[in-house]
C-alpha positions, 0 to 999 in steps of 0.5 A: 137876338137867338141864343146860340144852339149849342147854349139851347141845348144845354139849358135842355140837358140841365133841365132834362136831367134834373126832372129825371134824377125826380123821377127817378128818385119818387117813393115805390108809391108814388112811381105815376103807373105807364104800361112801359117796360121798366127796362123798356123805360129806363132804356127810353130815358138815358136813351133821350139823356144820351141824346143831350150830353151828345148835342150840348159836347157835339163839336169835342171829339171825343164827345163819343166815348165822353157821353157813354161814360157820364150815361154808364157813372150817371145810371150807377149813381142814380141805381145806388142811391135809389135805395134811400127811398124805398125802391130797389136797386137792380143791375138790369135797370144801370145795363138797360141804361147803359146800353140805351146811352149806347145807342144814342151814342152809336147813333149821334155818330152815324149820324154826325159822320154822313152828314160829314160826308153829304157836305164833304161830297156837296162841295166837292162835286 
């Protein structure tokens, strides 16, 4: 018997969130070098976090506000606690985090509305 899709989304979210917390708290000397801008990396990481959060709470009508609030709060906590491992706390990083989460929320909500509209059209020809 396969687990419900919501369980898979929640487990994926938990694993990703844990990995994100670990990677964002590596000391500066241990941060993997990439050719990607720091802000683009923040935006992408929090886009994926926001998308996984949306998928995990997709049945709730207030999911958009809930997910955006979680992303904003976690992004702030993440930035503030990075100073504990010798990394900097930057407002621009937090803004990129929020932008990534907001983009995920907006795209998820648009896709959900589109799919509902398509389903409604199919059931009422």
